[in-house]
Backbone as JSON Lines, residues from 0, in Angstrom:
{"i":0,"aa":"M","n":[12.68,-3.28,2.93],"ca":[11.47,-4.06,3.19],"c":[11.06,-4.79,1.92]}
{"i":1,"aa":"Q","n":[10.77,-6.06,2.07],"ca":[10.28,-6.83,0.94],"c":[8.78,-6.66,0.81]}
{"i":2,"aa":"L","n":[8.33,-6.63,-0.42],"ca":[6.9,-6.51,-0.69],"c":[6.32,-7.92,-0.86]}
{"i":3,"aa":"D","n":[6.47,-8.72,0.18],"ca":[6.03,-10.11,0.11],"c":[4.62,-10.26,0.65]}
{"i":4,"aa":"R","n":[4.16,-11.49,0.68],"ca":[2.78,-11.76,1.11],"c":[2.53,-11.31,2.55]}
{"i":5,"aa":"N","n":[3.53,-11.42,3.42],"ca":[3.35,-10.98,4.8],"c":[3.15,-9.47,4.88]}
{"i":6,"aa":"F","n":[3.91,-8.74,4.06],"ca":[3.74,-7.29,4.0],"c":[2.32,-6.96,3.54]}
{"i":7,"aa":"V","n":[1.87,-7.6,2.46],"ca":[0.53,-7.34,1.92],"c":[-0.54,-7.66,2.95]}
{"i":8,"aa":"K","n":[-0.39,-8.78,3.65],"ca":[-1.38,-9.15,4.67],"c":[-1.41,-8.18,5.85]}
{"i":9,"aa":"S","n":[-0.29,-7.5,6.09],"ca":[-0.22,-6.58,7.23],"c":[-0.86,-5.22,6.95]}
{"i":10,"aa":"L","n":[-1.16,-4.95,5.71],"ca":[-1.71,-3.63,5.36],"c":[-3.14,-3.47,5.85]}
{"i":11,"aa":"S","n":[-3.42,-2.31,6.37],"ca":[-4.78,-1.96,6.78],"c":[-5.01,-0.49,6.45]}
{"i":12,"aa":"P","n":[-5.91,-0.18,5.55],"ca":[-6.84,-1.07,4.86],"c":[-6.12,-1.98,3.88]}
{"i":13,"aa":"A","n":[-6.8,-3.05,3.5],"ca":[-6.21,-4.04,2.6],"c":[-5.94,-3.42,1.24]}
{"i":14,"aa":"L","n":[-4.87,-3.87,0.63],"ca":[-4.48,-3.38,-0.68],"c":[-5.64,-3.5,-1.68]}
{"i":15,"aa":"A","n":[-6.31,-4.62,-1.66],"ca":[-7.43,-4.84,-2.59],"c":[-8.57,-3.85,-2.35]}
{"i":16,"aa":"D","n":[-8.73,-3.38,-1.13],"ca":[-9.83,-2.48,-0.81],"c":[-9.61,-1.05,-1.32]}
{"i":17,"aa":"V","n":[-8.38,-0.69,-1.62],"ca":[-8.12,0.68,-2.07],"c":[-7.79,0.77,-3.56]}
{"i":18,"aa":"L","n":[-7.66,-0.37,-4.21],"ca":[-7.46,-0.33,-5.65],"c":[-8.75,0.09,-6.34]}
{"i":19,"aa":"P","n":[-8.64,0.83,-7.43],"ca":[-9.86,1.2,-8.15],"c":[-10.51,-0.02,-8.79]}
{"i":20,"aa":"H","n":[-11.77,0.11,-9.12],"ca":[-12.5,-0.97,-9.8],"c":[-11.74,-1.37,-11.06]}
{"i":21,"aa":"G","n":[-11.54,-2.66,-11.24],"ca":[-10.81,-3.15,-12.4],"c":[-9.3,-3.1,-12.25]}
{"i":22,"aa":"G","n":[-8.84,-2.7,-11.06],"ca":[-7.41,-2.52,-10.83],"c":[-6.6,-3.8,-10.96]}
{"i":23,"aa":"I","n":[-7.12,-4.9,-10.47],"ca":[-6.38,-6.15,-10.53],"c":[-6.2,-6.59,-11.98]}
{"i":24,"aa":"K","n":[-7.26,-6.51,-12.77],"ca":[-7.16,-6.88,-14.19],"c":[-6.21,-5.95,-14.92]}
{"i":25,"aa":"A","n":[-6.28,-4.66,-14.62],"ca":[-5.37,-3.71,-15.27],"c":[-3.92,-4.02,-14.95]}
{"i":26,"aa":"I","n":[-3.64,-4.38,-13.72],"ca":[-2.28,-4.74,-13.32],"c":[-1.84,-6.0,-14.06]}
{"i":27,"aa":"A","n":[-2.7,-7.0,-14.09],"ca":[-2.37,-8.24,-14.79],"c":[-2.08,-7.99,-16.26]}
{"i":28,"aa":"D","n":[-2.92,-7.18,-16.9],"ca":[-2.7,-6.86,-18.31],"c":[-1.39,-6.11,-18.52]}
{"i":29,"aa":"K","n":[-1.09,-5.19,-17.63],"ca":[0.11,-4.36,-17.78],"c":[1.39,-5.18,-17.65]}
{"i":30,"aa":"I","n":[1.42,-6.12,-16.7],"ca":[2.66,-6.86,-16.48],"c":[2.68,-8.21,-17.19]}
{"i":31,"aa":"G","n":[1.55,-8.57,-17.83],"ca":[1.52,-9.79,-18.62],"c":[1.35,-11.07,-17.83]}
{"i":32,"aa":"C","n":[0.55,-11.01,-16.78],"ca":[0.23,-12.24,-16.04],"c":[-1.28,-12.44,-16.07]}
{"i":33,"aa":"I","n":[-1.73,-13.58,-15.59],"ca":[-3.17,-13.79,-15.54],"c":[-3.75,-13.08,-14.32]}
{"i":34,"aa":"S","n":[-5.02,-12.78,-14.39],"ca":[-5.67,-12.05,-13.3],"c":[-5.58,-12.8,-11.97]}
{"i":35,"aa":"L","n":[-5.65,-14.12,-12.02],"ca":[-5.59,-14.91,-10.79],"c":[-4.26,-14.72,-10.08]}
{"i":36,"aa":"T","n":[-3.17,-14.65,-10.84],"ca":[-1.85,-14.42,-10.25],"c":[-1.82,-13.07,-9.54]}
{"i":37,"aa":"A","n":[-2.34,-12.05,-10.23],"ca":[-2.38,-10.71,-9.63],"c":[-3.28,-10.69,-8.4]}
{"i":38,"aa":"R","n":[-4.43,-11.34,-8.5],"ca":[-5.38,-11.36,-7.38],"c":[-4.75,-12.02,-6.14]}
{"i":39,"aa":"H","n":[-4.07,-13.13,-6.34],"ca":[-3.42,-13.81,-5.21],"c":[-2.38,-12.91,-4.54]}
{"i":40,"aa":"A","n":[-1.59,-12.2,-5.33],"ca":[-0.58,-11.31,-4.76],"c":[-1.22,-10.14,-4.03]}
{"i":41,"aa":"I","n":[-2.27,-9.57,-4.6],"ca":[-2.96,-8.42,-4.0],"c":[-3.61,-8.81,-2.67]}
{"i":42,"aa":"H","n":[-4.06,-10.05,-2.56],"ca":[-4.71,-10.52,-1.33],"c":[-3.74,-11.18,-0.35]}
{"i":43,"aa":"G","n":[-2.45,-11.26,-0.72],"ca":[-1.46,-11.83,0.18],"c":[-1.45,-13.35,0.21]}
{"i":44,"aa":"A","n":[-2.04,-13.98,-0.79],"ca":[-2.03,-15.44,-0.84],"c":[-0.72,-15.96,-1.45]}
{"i":45,"aa":"S","n":[-0.03,-15.08,-2.17],"ca":[1.26,-15.44,-2.75],"c":[2.12,-14.19,-2.8]}
{"i":46,"aa":"T","n":[3.4,-14.38,-3.1],"ca":[4.32,-13.25,-3.2],"c":[4.62,-12.98,-4.67]}
{"i":47,"aa":"N","n":[4.39,-11.74,-5.09],"ca":[4.76,-11.3,-6.43],"c":[5.03,-9.8,-6.32]}
{"i":48,"aa":"E","n":[6.3,-9.44,-6.13],"ca":[6.65,-8.04,-5.91],"c":[6.29,-7.16,-7.09]}
{"i":49,"aa":"T","n":[6.35,-7.68,-8.29],"ca":[6.0,-6.89,-9.47],"c":[4.53,-6.46,-9.4]}
{"i":50,"aa":"V","n":[3.66,-7.39,-9.02],"ca":[2.24,-7.08,-8.88],"c":[2.02,-6.05,-7.78]}
{"i":51,"aa":"V","n":[2.65,-6.24,-6.64],"ca":[2.48,-5.32,-5.52],"c":[2.99,-3.93,-5.88]}
{"i":52,"aa":"K","n":[4.13,-3.84,-6.56],"ca":[4.64,-2.53,-6.97],"c":[3.67,-1.83,-7.91]}
{"i":53,"aa":"E","n":[3.1,-2.57,-8.86],"ca":[2.12,-1.97,-9.77],"c":[0.87,-1.52,-9.02]}
{"i":54,"aa":"A","n":[0.46,-2.3,-8.02],"ca":[-0.7,-1.92,-7.21],"c":[-0.41,-0.63,-6.45]}
{"i":55,"aa":"L","n":[0.77,-0.53,-5.89],"ca":[1.15,0.69,-5.16],"c":[1.23,1.89,-6.09]}
{"i":56,"aa":"K","n":[1.73,1.69,-7.31],"ca":[1.76,2.78,-8.29],"c":[0.34,3.22,-8.64]}
{"i":57,"aa":"S","n":[-0.55,2.26,-8.79],"ca":[-1.94,2.57,-9.1],"c":[-2.57,3.4,-7.98]}
{"i":58,"aa":"I","n":[-2.29,3.02,-6.74],"ca":[-2.82,3.76,-5.58],"c":[-2.23,5.16,-5.53]}
{"i":59,"aa":"L","n":[-0.94,5.29,-5.81],"ca":[-0.31,6.62,-5.84],"c":[-0.97,7.5,-6.89]}
{"i":60,"aa":"Q","n":[-1.24,6.94,-8.06],"ca":[-1.9,7.7,-9.12],"c":[-3.29,8.12,-8.68]}
{"i":61,"aa":"L","n":[-4.03,7.18,-8.11],"ca":[-5.37,7.48,-7.63],"c":[-5.32,8.57,-6.56]}
{"i":62,"aa":"N","n":[-4.37,8.45,-5.64],"ca":[-4.22,9.44,-4.58],"c":[-3.92,10.82,-5.17]}
{"i":63,"aa":"G","n":[-3.07,10.87,-6.19],"ca":[-2.76,12.14,-6.84],"c":[-3.99,12.76,-7.48]}
{"i":64,"aa":"N","n":[-4.82,11.92,-8.09],"ca":[-6.05,12.43,-8.69],"c":[-7.01,12.95,-7.63]}
{"i":65,"aa":"I","n":[-7.09,12.24,-6.52],"ca":[-7.97,12.67,-5.43],"c":[-7.48,13.99,-4.84]}
{"i":66,"aa":"E","n":[-6.16,14.09,-4.63],"ca":[-5.6,15.33,-4.1],"c":[-5.86,16.51,-5.03]}
{"i":67,"aa":"A","n":[-5.77,16.27,-6.34],"ca":[-6.02,17.34,-7.32],"c":[-7.46,17.84,-7.21]}
{"i":68,"aa":"I","n":[-8.4,16.92,-6.98],"ca":[-9.79,17.33,-6.82],"c":[-9.99,18.08,-5.51]}
{"i":69,"aa":"L","n":[-9.44,17.53,-4.43],"ca":[-9.64,18.14,-3.12],"c":[-9.01,19.53,-3.02]}
{"i":70,"aa":"E","n":[-7.94,19.76,-3.77],"ca":[-7.31,21.09,-3.77],"c":[-8.24,22.16,-4.34]}
{"i":71,"aa":"K","n":[-9.2,21.74,-5.14],"ca":[-10.13,22.69,-5.76],"c":[-11.38,22.94,-4.93]}
{"i":72,"aa":"V","n":[-11.57,22.14,-3.88],"ca":[-12.74,22.3,-3.01],"c":[-12.4,23.37,-1.97]}
{"i":73,"aa":"P","n":[-13.32,24.31,-1.76],"ca":[-13.05,25.35,-0.76],"c":[-12.73,24.74,0.61]}
{"i":74,"aa":"R","n":[-11.77,25.36,1.28],"ca":[-11.29,24.85,2.57],"c":[-12.42,24.7,3.58]}
{"i":75,"aa":"Q","n":[-13.3,25.67,3.64],"ca":[-14.41,25.63,4.59],"c":[-15.31,24.42,4.32]}
{"i":76,"aa":"T","n":[-15.53,24.1,3.06],"ca":[-16.35,22.94,2.71],"c":[-15.68,21.66,3.15]}
{"i":77,"aa":"L","n":[-14.36,21.54,2.92],"ca":[-13.63,20.35,3.35],"c":[-13.68,20.18,4.86]}
{"i":78,"aa":"E","n":[-13.5,21.28,5.59],"ca":[-13.55,21.2,7.05],"c":[-14.92,20.74,7.53]}
{"i":79,"aa":"K","n":[-15.96,21.23,6.89],"ca":[-17.31,20.82,7.27],"c":[-17.52,19.33,6.97]}
{"i":80,"aa":"L","n":[-17.06,18.87,5.82],"ca":[-17.2,17.47,5.46],"c":[-16.4,16.57,6.41]}
{"i":81,"aa":"R","n":[-15.21,17.01,6.78],"ca":[-14.41,16.23,7.74],"c":[-15.12,16.11,9.09]}
{"i":82,"aa":"E","n":[-15.73,17.19,9.52],"ca":[-16.46,17.17,10.78],"c":[-17.67,16.23,10.68]}
{"i":83,"aa":"E","n":[-18.37,16.27,9.56],"ca":[-19.51,15.37,9.36],"c":[-19.04,13.91,9.4]}
{"i":84,"aa":"L","n":[-17.92,13.61,8.75],"ca":[-17.39,12.25,8.77],"c":[-17.01,11.83,10.19]}
{"i":85,"aa":"R","n":[-16.41,12.76,10.93],"ca":[-16.01,12.46,12.3],"c":[-17.25,12.12,13.14]}
{"i":86,"aa":"L","n":[-18.3,12.91,13.0],"ca":[-19.52,12.66,13.76],"c":[-20.17,11.36,13.34]}
{"i":87,"aa":"E","n":[-20.18,11.07,12.03],"ca":[-20.75,9.8,11.56],"c":[-19.99,8.62,12.15]}
{"i":88,"aa":"S","n":[-18.66,8.73,12.25],"ca":[-17.88,7.63,12.79],"c":[-18.16,7.42,14.28]}
{"i":89,"aa":"L","n":[-18.64,8.47,14.94],"ca":[-19.0,8.36,16.36],"c":[-20.44,7.91,16.55]}
{"i":90,"aa":"G","n":[-21.16,7.79,15.43],"ca":[-22.55,7.34,15.5],"c":[-23.53,8.45,15.79]}
{"i":91,"aa":"T","n":[-23.11,9.7,15.59],"ca":[-24.01,10.83,15.75],"c":[-24.2,11.5,14.4]}
{"i":92,"aa":"T","n":[-25.22,12.3,14.3],"ca":[-25.46,13.02,13.04],"c":[-25.34,14.51,13.27]}
{"i":93,"aa":"P","n":[-24.85,15.21,12.27],"ca":[-24.7,16.66,12.41],"c":[-26.03,17.38,12.46]}
């Protein structure tokens, strides 16, 4: 699979929505391009596989950090929070 603009546009949630704050600038700085180039690739306006790969690595790192935190939360607390989120998504309150 190519990491082209069509791939980026097909993602849901959008790649830009899951990058951490400052992620686009950090990617641009890391690979040596201007922020606008990175922004266009992240939003699917252009194809730049290097930018997309760095974005995916950033998300993997973020996911790993989130998993490390969640592993330390008691299971019962996580289950309760998941249920609260489920009810909120249905428009009801616990």
